[in-house]
N, C-alpha and C positions, 0 to 999 in steps of 0.2 A: 049811330052805328053801335051795335052791342059789343060789350067788352071782349067776349070770347072770339068774335069775328075779327076785331081789331088785333087781338093777340095773335091769332092765326096768320093774318096778313103780315104782321110785323115779323113773325118767325120765318115765314116763307121768304120774305125779303132779305132776312139775314142769311138764310141758307143759300139763296140765289141772288145775292146783291146786284150782280151785273144786269140781271134781267128786270130788276125793279126800278131802274132808272135813277139810282143814287147819284147825286151830283158830286159828292165828295165824301171823304172820310176825315174825321178829326177826333182828337182825344176828348174824353169826358171833361178833363180839367180845362181844356181850351173852350169847350162849349159853355161851361159854367162861367168862365171869365168873360165870355162874350155876352152874357146876360140870358142864356137859355135857362128855362125853369123846368124842373122835374114835374111831369104831369102824371106819370104812373110808374110803379115798380111792380113787376109781375114775376112770380116764382114759376119756373118750368121744370118739369121732370117727366120723362117718358120717351116715347119713340122719337119725337122730334128733336130731342137733345141726346140721343143715344144713351138714354137712362142716366144721364149726368144731371146733377143739380145745377141750375143756371138761373140768372136773373136777366130780364129784359127791362131796360130803363128807357122810358119815352120822355123826351124833352121837347119844348117848343119855345120859339121866340118869334113873335109876329106871325108871319105865314110860313116860317121854316120849321121843319120837324126833324128830329134826330131820334134814332133808335140805337141803343147801345146794348151789347150782349156781353155778360160777364159770367165766369164760373162762380158758383155760389160762394165758395171760400174767399175769392178775391173781392167780391162785393161786400161781404160781411166784414172782412178785415180792412176794407178800403185800401187795398194793396196799391201803393203809389205807382209802381211800374205799370200796372194794369190800367190805372186811371189816366196815365200819360200816354198810353198806346193808341195811336191814331187809327189803328185797324179795328178798334172795338166799336166805333160809332159811325153809322151811315147817316148823312145829312141830306135832306131834300128841301 
């Protein structure tokens, strides 16, 4: 799967999470504590993010995949409240 297609699918799933079959939501810190590994970090800016700077972080553990969405400033500063917010990551 090419990276731009994977990014587009991830972004669509974040915008329409209920339609993408996400099984649960967990915080980034919880996922890291459970052994998930970061597989990619993608910067996004444009129509899909309402021209806001954002980062999509994809994590994986075994057959489970998580996609987290962060405002750029929160990811760059590793804002603790954001990293602990369970609404930021969809897990399948």
